[in-house]
Structures are given as C-alpha cells and as structure tokens.
N, C-alpha and C positions, 0 to 999 in steps of 0.2 A: 750897219742898218740894224737898229735895235729891235725891230719885229722879227727879223730873221734870227737874230741872237736868241730871241725868247723861245722861238720854235726848237732850236737846237738845245737848250736848257731843258725844255719840257720832255724831249727824247731821251736826255741824260736822266732825267727823274725815272722814266718809265724802264729805262735799262737797269736800274737798280733792283726791280724786283726779279724774284726767282722762286723756285719750289720751296727752297730753305728759308726764303724771306718773303712770304707772301703779304705782309703788312709793314707799312713804314710811316714813322710819325714826321712832322715838319722839322723837328729837331734832329732826327736821324738823317734826313736827306741833307740838311744844312751841314751836318759834321761830314758826311761822305763826300760832298760836292765842293765843300769850302765856299758856298755861296751865302748871300745876305739872307737872313731868316724871313726877312719881310718878302724878299723877292720870291723864295721858295713857297711860301704860304700862298702868294698871289698865284703862282703857276699851278700849284696843286688844286686850288680852288677853281682855276679855269679848266683844268682837266677833268675836274668832278662835274663842272657845268656841261661838259661835251660827253659825259658817260664814259670817259676813259679811266677815271678813279671814282671810288665810292668811299664816303667816310663812315667808318665803323664806330660802334659805341664806345669804344676804347679811345676815340679821337685819333686813331691812326687811319691811313688810306690803304685800301687794296684796288686791285685792277677790277675794272667793271665790264659791262657787257660788250661795250663798243670795242674793246681789244679783242674778245671772242669772235666777233662779227668780222674784224679785220683779218684775223687769223684764219678763219674759215675760208675766205677768199684766197688767201695766199696758199693754203694747203690744197685747195682744190685744183690749183693750177700747177702743182709740181710735177715735173717730168724727169725722171732721174737720167734718162739717157741725154736729153737736151741740156741738163744742168751740167752733167759731167763732161760733155763733148769737149768744151775748151780746154779743160784740165787734162783730159787725155791727149789733146794735140800738143800742149805744152810739155807734159811728161815724155811724150814720144820724141819730141824735139829735142829734150835735153839728154835722153838716154839712147835713142836710135834703137830701141829694142821693142819687143811687143809689149803693148799695154792693153789691158782689157778690164771690163767689168762683168762680173758673174753674179747671178741671182739664183735662188732655188726655185725649180719647177718641178713639182711633184717630188719624187725621190732622187732627182739628179740636179746638177748645176746647169745653168743655161748661160751661154756666153751672149750678154746683152748687147755690148758693143766693144769694138776692138781697133786698133791701129797697129798694122805690122811693121817690122824693121825694114830698113833699106839694104841691111848686110846681104852679102852673096850667100852666106850660109846663116840661115835664120830659121826660127820658129814660126811655122805658119799654121793659122787656125783653119784646119780642115772640116768638111762638112760633118764628119763623124766626131768632131770635137765640140760641136756646137752644144750638144747635150753629153755631159761627162759624170762620172760617179762622184759622189761626195767624199768618200775615204781616200781617195787617190789624188794627189796634187794639192797644192797649196790653197787656191781659193776654194775648193770643195771642203777641206779640212776645216778652214777658217769658218765657212758658213755653218759646218755641222758643229763646231765647236760652241757657236753663239745661239744654237736652237735651244729651246726648253728641254730639260733633261728627257722627260717622257717622249717628246717628240723624236728626239736623236735616237732614241732606243728602239722606237717603232720603226723607223728607217732602216736601222742597221739589221732587224730581225726580218725585214722584208727582202733586203738587197743582199745581206751577207757582205763579206769582205773579200770579193774575187780579186785575183792577182792579174795585173797589167804588165808588169815588168818584173824583174828579179828582186826588186827593193820595194814593191808595193807593200803597204802595211795590211796584213791579212790576219794578224792576231789581235784578239780584243784587248789584251792587257797592254800590248805595244800602243794601239790606238788610244786608249785611256791616258797613258803618259803623255802622248803627243797632244790630246786635247787640254790636258792640264797645263802644259808648256804655252800653248797658244793663248789660253784664257789668262795667263800670268802675264805674258809679253805683249799680247795685242798683234802679234805678227805670226804668220804662217809660212813655211818655207818647205819647198819640195825640190829633190835633186833626182830627177828621173823615175818618179813613182808612178806616174801616169803615162808619160811618153818619154821614152828612152832618151838620154842625153839632153833633155829639156830642164832647165832650172827656172823656179818661179818662186817670187816672194809676194805675199798678199797682205793687206791691211783691212780692216773694217770700214765701211761706210754705214753710217747712222743716220736715222731719221729723227724728227722733233720729239719723238716719244722715246729716245734713247735705244730704239731697236736696231739691230744690224740688218740692214736690208740688202746688203751686196758686199762683195769683195772686190777691192782694187788691186790689180796685179801687174807685176812686170815680168816678162819671161824672156829667156834668151838661151842659146845653145851653148852647152859646156864644152867650148874648143880651147884649148890652152889654159892660160891662167885667168880665172875669173874672180879671183879672190877680192880684188878691188870692187867689183859690182856686188859681191856678197857682203862686204861691209858698208857700201855707201847705200844701196838700194832699200833696206829696211826703214831706215831714217825718212828716205825720200818719199817713199810709198804712204808711209804713214801721214806724213805732213799734208800730202796731196789728198788722201782720204779724208782727213779732218776738215780740209778746205770744203770739199765736196758735202760732207756732213754739215757743215754750218749752213751752206746754201740750202739744205733741206730742213733747216730750223733747229739743228742740234745745238745744244750748248755745251761746249767742251768744258769739262770738270778736269782740271790738272791733277787732282788728287786721285781720279781714276784712269789716269792716262796709261797706266800699264796694266789695267784689266784686273784689279784688285777684287771688285765685286763678283766678276765671274768666276774668280779662283775659288771663291768661298762656297760655291755651289757644290752639292754632292755629284759626283759623276755616276751615271747609271751603268757604267760598264764594269762594276766591282762584281 
C-alpha cells in the first residue's frame, strides 16, 4: 500500500533529527535513508505543508511547531509509575527478586513502586523503608550522584551521613569516591549499607531532557553464593532502565552509555 509506505518514510525522515542535527537538507536525507531524491523532496515538502518541517534560508529543513504541539500532548500524559509497571513485572518474573523504582522526595528517596520476590527468605519493603536516606543503599546513592553538585552538597549538609549498618558510608571522602564510580559506570551497588544482608543494584531512569528522574533497582538477600546475580544484574537493570527511559522520551546516546558526561563534573565533596 503506497500511502502507508509514504507515512513510514515520512517518520523515518523525522527520526533523523536530533539535538546535534537540527537542520537537514534533501541531499543529506537522501544519503542517510538511501531513498530517491525526488521522493525525499516531495515528502519533506509535504511535511512542510502540515507544519512538521520548516524550510530555512539555507534551503535546509528544521522541525516546526506541529512537532512541539505533538510533544506537549505526549509529555503532559507521562506517568512514570504506569509506564514502568510492565517492565517491573517482567523484571521480577525474570529474576524472582525484589524490583523497585525510587525517586527523590525532599532529602530522602521514596519507593514509588515495587514487586517483591516469592522466595521464602526475601527482602521485603517495610513501611519504614518507603522513605530512606540517599547516602545509604544503591538507589539513594545513584539518585544523589546524578543531582546537580550544589543540590547534592545542600542535602549532605542538612542530613549528614548517619550510620545504619556497620558498612554504611559515613565519611565524605568515601562517598566522594563512590559518587565518582557511579557517574563513571552508570550503576550503583550496595551490600548491606542500609539494610543488613540486603544487596541491591540500581541504574538511572532518564526523561526526555536527559535528566535522571528515578532509580530502577533489583534487591536480594545475601544468602549463600550470590556472585552469579552480582555479575548478571547490573547489565539487566541497565537495559530495563534504558527501555523505560525511552518510553519517557529519552534518546539513548551510546557514546554516553557509561556516564562520561557525569564523570567530567567536579565533585562538591572535596
């Protein structure tokens, strides 16, 4: 069906636009998509006629106001909990361990959604764990690491670094190193820092503005040999977090997959 094929090709053209490539010519689109130049010219002219593209003085095209209007409708209906729910269900099914999403509320992390394990010995989200500290535990550390430096410093000054277990990070220099590692790897790991015997791995969920808005986590109780989980879960949780991020409008840049941009920032903990 030629009409449906044209619609598909029109969306392929729109998909070529990015922050680093805000303007494209007919020739550039032709090379990128391997399409006939006259077909590309006709499609881009059609997109211009419905205000999806606008022709610039240099004869290139940029996105026009209709894209903004469509994006506004999309963004106004985003619901992190609803979007993440099927991903949590699938992740819990694949691991049979506690999976959760945490966000920042005030100076603490708030457990927005979770699905518990069915293991007889398991990590359970108790009422006192709904609100938890940011410096203790993987999701809190991850959320802290991706805050602006001045905001992170303000929270640390207000809350301090209280101890919850015998391995909670309570020294600023130690926390500084941990923050640098998280920014570099894009993963936070905790082994009994907030809840004794609980192990957690967390990855960031980003929105359309590339802002980290939540931490996706897998948690389990450290009984016996858990090395297999420690090796497999970081990659698993990062992949699922990226999938949720894309649902929120985030465009994954593989060159920044390992947090190179975050690592470049100066730490306020010096």
